[in-house]
N, C-alpha and C positions, 0 to 999 in steps of 0.2 A: 132913142130909149131914155127913160128917166134914169137918173143916176145920182148916187151920193158922192160922186167924184168932184168935190168942191173943196179947194184949199181952205184952211181955217181962218186966217193964217196962224201958224204955231209960234212964231217968234224965233224959230231956229232956221237954219239954212244949209246949203250944200257944204259949207266949211265946218259946221258944228261937229263936235266929237261925241262919242258915247258918254264920256265922263261929264260933259257939259249938259247933255239932255237929261241925265239921271240926277243931277244935283238937287238935293232937297227931298228926294224920294227915299223912303224907308221901306225896305223889303224884308225886314225881320219877321220871321215866321212864315214867309212865302217859300214855295218850292218851285224851282225852274228846271226844265230839261232842255239842253241845247245840243242838238245833233251837230256834228262837225265842230264841236266846242273845244277841239284841241289843235286847231290850226286856223290861220287867216282871221277873217272877221268873226268866225264862230268862237275862237279863243278869246278875242277881245270882248265879245258879248258875254261869254261866261265869266270873265274876269270882272267886268263892270257890274253885272248882276250880283256876283258874290260880294263885291266891295260894298254894295248897298244893303247887305244883310241876308240875301236870299240863300237858301240851301240849293246848291247847283249840282245836278247830275249830268254827266257827259257820257252818252253812249258812244262806243268806239269799236271798230273792227280790230284795230291794232292796239291792244291794251298797253303794251310796253311803250310805244310811241306816245300814246295819250297821257300816260302817267308822267312821262318825262316832261312833256310840254306843260302839264298842269302843275308842275312844281311851283310855278309862279302864281298859282291860284290856290292858296292854302284852304283846305277844307272841302275842295271840290271832290265829288264822288265820281268814279269811273266804273262803268258797267259794260259788258260785252253786247254789241249789236251790229249786225251786218244788214244794211238796207236791201241787199239783193237776196237775202235768205229769209223767207217768210217764217220759218221755225224760230230763227234767231229773234225776229221782231216779237213774236208771240211770247218767247221765253223772257225777254226783257220786260215786256208789259206785265206779264204775270207776276214777276218778282216785284216790280214796283207796286202793283195793286195789292200784293200780299203784305206790303209794309204798312198799309192803311193810311198812307199820306195822301192828302189832296194834291192836285197839280194846278198851280196858279198860272204858270207861264210855260208854254211849249214853243221853242224856237227851232224851226226846221231850217238849219243853216248848211247842212251837209249837201254836197252836190258834185257832179262831174260835168265836164264841158267839152264839146266837140271831139269826142273820142272816136277812134275807129269803130266800125260796126262790131258790136259785141252783144251776145244774148245771154240771158241768165238760164238757169236750169229749166225754166218753164217755156223758154223760147221768146221771152219778151225782150225788146230792144233795151239796152242797158241804161241809156240816159233817161228814158221815160220810166223805167222800172226803179232806178235809184232816186232820181230827183222827185218824182211824183208818187208812184205806187207804194214805195217803201214808207214814205211819210204819211200817205193816206192810211195804210194799214196800221201804222203806229198810233195815229190819232184815234182811229176807230177802236183799237184795243185799250187805249188809255182813257176812253170816254168817261167811264165811271169816276175816275180821279179828277178829270176836268170839271165835271158837274159838281163833285163834292167840294170843289174850291169855293163855290158860291160867288163866282166872278172870276172867270179864267180868260186868258188871251192866248191865241195861237197865232204865231207869226210865221208866214210862209215866205222864204226868201226866193223871190222871183228874179227878174232881170229885164233890162231893156232888150235882151235877147228875144223878147216876145215879138220883136219886129221881123224875125226870121220866119215866122209862120204860126198859124193856129194849130188846133188839135185836129188831125185827120182821122176822124172816127171810122173811115172805111179802110184804113191801113195804118193802124197805130204803130206797128212794129216793122214797117218797111219790108213787108213780105212780097209786095208787088211793085212798089215804086223804087227808083234808085235811092240808095242811101246817101244822104248828104249830112255830114257831121253837124253843121250849123242849123240845118233845117230840123234835125232831131233835137238839138239843144233848144231851139226856139219852141218846138212843140212842148217839151218838158217844162219850160219856163212859163209858157201860156197856161199849161196845166196847173202849175203852182198858183198862178193868179186866180184861175177859175175855182180851184180848191177852196181858197179863202172865201170866195163869194158864197158858195153853197154851204160850206161848213158854218159860216156865220148865220145863214138863213135857218139852218136846222138847229143851231145851238143857242140862238139868242134868248129863247124863252126859258132856257135852263142856265142862263148867265155865262154862256161860252161865246166869246166874240173872236173874230178872226181878221187878220190883215195880211196883205201881200206887200212885199218890199222890193224895190230896186235899190241896191246898196251903192251903186256907182261902179266905176271901173277901178279895181284895185289890182294892179298888174303883178304885184310881188307876193301873192298868196299861194302860188302853185296851181291855181285853178286852170290857168291857160297853158299848161305844160304840153298839151296836144296841139296847140295852135302854132303853125309855122312862124319862125322868127321874122320872116319878111312881112307876114300879115300883121304881127304885133307892131313892127316899126311903121308900117303904112297907116295904122290906126292912130298914130301920134301918142301912144301910151308910153313909149320910151324915146329917149333922145338918140343921137347918132352913136353915142358910146354904150347904148343899151341900158342906160339908167332910167328908172321910172320918172315920168313927168307928173308933177303934182299941180293940178289946176281944177279945184272943185267946181268952178263955173262950167267946166266942160266935162264934169263927172269923173275927172281923174283924181282919185282920192287916196289918202293914207288909210291904213287899216282902222285907225281910230275914227276917222270920218266915215268909213264904209260901214262900221258897226252901228253908227249912230241911229239910223232910221229903224233898225231892228229893235234897239233898246227903247227908242221913243215909242214905237208901237206897243211894246210889251209893258210899258210902265207909265206913260204920261197920263195924268188924271184928266186932261182935256179931251181924251178919247173915250171917256166914260159914256156909255150909251150909243157909241158908234161902232161900226165894223163892216166887214164885207167890202173893203175898199183897198185900192192899190196906192202905195205911198212911196215917196222918194224925197230926199233932201229934208227929212224930218217934217213932212207935211203930207196931206192928201193930194194926190196928183189930179190935175184937171183931165177931162176927157178930150182926146184929140179929135177935133172936128174934121170932117172929110176934106174940106178945102185947105186944111193945115197939115194934112198927113205927109205930103211930099216934103215939105220943109222940115217936119219933125223927123222923118227918116234920114234926112240929109246930114243932120248934126245931132250932137248929144246935149246941146245947151238948153233946149226948150223942154221943160218938164211935160209929162203927159203919159196917158195910157191909151192904147188902141181899144176901140169898143169891143172887139171880139175877145179880148182878154178879161173883160168884166161882164160879159153877156150872161144874164141869169139862166137863160134856156140852155146855153152850152154848158154852163156850170152844173146844172141839174143832170144833164145827159152824161157828163163826165163822171159825176158821182155814181150814177147807176152802173156805168161801164166798169168803173173802178171796183165797185162792190163785187161784180161778177169775176173780175180778173184776180182779185185777192181772196175770193171765197169767204 
């Protein structure tokens, strides 16, 4: 397949922080929405965008918790939104659109990982519904504000979890196949990547570009709370005492490093005119060649994205399915 998955290079790397990549960027007058912007890398993303002058809106299911966390981000706005509740998504979008503000940056950072089998009120599997469908619906409802920006970027936080599997269009919600938490997570993260591909194709003529991001492994954000402790230790993400291991070359990052690629995709001027690509370590990822796939899967050191996660035909199909699922 032909692909835009070619590193620039950007001049940044795995150890770069969000503050480093935004240095010199002025976001005064820009508006950003950051889902998950009150914890983990989402909070750091919101903080850094705000520090560069952006008006930052953080949608949150738990308003009290969000407001407490965002006391460190003066001026950040908090509004109610539950990604598993379609009516909540619509209400948030309607309120934002009614404000008349354009939306320059949308960072989809909220997510859940490897949860036990849970379904929403529609019967949809929760990881797919939260990580992908909720963000799909949010972007669709906010589309007029993205277009009004006259140059907007959507950042979809994916993961190297794409390696656990692609999108199973025949059984999205594990109604027939056995439920495996990491397979479901992988499907949702592949969906995040495919979402960026098709959103970019549909939006580029109107100035809306999209990027998917692998932030790295940031073990102390709470995302891995459903992962057994022995699995976390086996991954090398913590030491014998259970303390986080920091080694950016192996994708084991701090929160500041983990937020860097999202911020880079949202703001770096070198990405003007680009989009629909999967990024990591503050650069565009190369495509993993078939002969390199086994080595890529065996370790986290080698950057890259699997072809099925950026396949334009799969992306178009997912978009159509998502439209039906979210009405």
